[in-house]
N, C-alpha and C positions, 0 to 999 in steps of 0.2 A: 811795627818796628820803624823808626827812622830810616829813612836812605842813607843819612850821612854818617850811620854807625859804623866803625869798622867790623870787619868779619870777628876780630877778637872780643868785640864789645857785644856783638850781636846775640841775642837770645831766641832760640827757636823752639822753646817751650811756653811762650807766653802768647796769649789770643790778641787779635786784633780787633777788640769790639766795634759795633758800629750800631746804629741807631735802634735794628731789629734785635740783635743779640745782646743789647746792654741789658735788659730783664734777666737774662740768663745769667751773665757774668756778676750783676748785682745780688741776685739769689745766692750763687756760690758763694760769695764773699760774706752772706749771712748764714752759710751752712745748710743751704737746701739745693736741691738738683730738681731741677724744672726738665719737663719733657713737654712736647706740643701733641694735642689730641684733634682728632677731626670730628667737628661737628656734624659733619654728613654722613659718615660710615663708622665714625666711633673709633678708628685705629688710632693708637698712640706711636709716634715716631720719635727717633733721637738720630742724628744731629738736628737742631731747630731748622726748619724752612719755613716759608712763609705759603707753602701749600701741602695738600696730604700728598706723600709719594704714592699712595694706593689708588685714591680714586681722582686726585688734582684738585679737588675742592680747595677754595681758599677760606673756608669756614674753619681755622684752627685755632687754637686757643692755648696759652701756656696753662701746665698744671703742674702742681706739687708732686714727685715721685716720693713714692715711700724709701728710698733709698737702698731697698733691699735688691738682690741680685744673686743670679747662680753663673759660676764660671763654665764658660762656653770652651775656650781654647786659651792656651799662653804660648809666649817664647821667651826664654832666656837671652836678652840682650848683654853680650859680653863686650862689644866694641861699637863705640858710637862716637864720630870725631866732632859732633856737632855740639856747641856749648848750651846749656851746661851738662848735657848729657854724659858725656865722657866722665864727668866727675862722680856720676850716680852707678856706673857699671860696678857689677852686674846688677840690672833690673829686670822685673818681670812686666812686658808688655802683654796685654789681655784683651780678649774680647768675653764680655759678659752679657748675660741676657735679664735686662731689667724685669722685676715681677709685674710692671706693665705690660710688658710686651716687646720693646723694642732691644735691639742689640746694639751695644756702644763698645767702641775701642776706649781703653784706659790702661791703668797700671795697676797690679796688686802690690801693695806693701804690706810689711810687718809680716810676712811670712817666707819662709825658704821655699825655694822652686820644688826641692823634695817633699813638701807639705801639700803642695797642690793637688788637687783632684778635679775633674770634669764632674760637674755638678753642686761642688761643694758651694754653701751658703756664703754671701759677703753681703759687706754693708759699706754705704759711701763714705769717705773721709775726704778732706781736702786738704791739698799741698797749698801753702800760702807762702808768696814771694813774687817779688817783682811787682807789686801791688795788686795782683789778681790770687784768685782761690781756684784752683783747678781740682776737679772732681776725680779721685783715686779709688780704690775699693780695698779693703781689708776683709781678713776672714771674719765670719760674724760671730 
């Protein structure tokens, strides 16, 4: 986000990719969700890091995730003053467990809050806007 943007123009839902995260955002633009897997201990993790958060090894690589997850928890957000979230309320902020193991913060779309259940199967979808595709999840 450029520092010369006014508060009215600022977007708080868009990433600021760097050389390390660029493969993640490029894959998302192609409809693919990537995670990182450690070659030393075998554990997958998300959010992308240059080292394994379990064993601290730097032997980590990108891996395509299946896009399947289960709902761990959620909260319905009824008020958010940051653009563009205010125009989306109410929305479902959620934590999901990816099939590959990592837990991920996201949003659940295409489902009313009354339909959500812990453990329900979800699949990745992508919200496209502002030049980026951001992973969200919907009921499978």
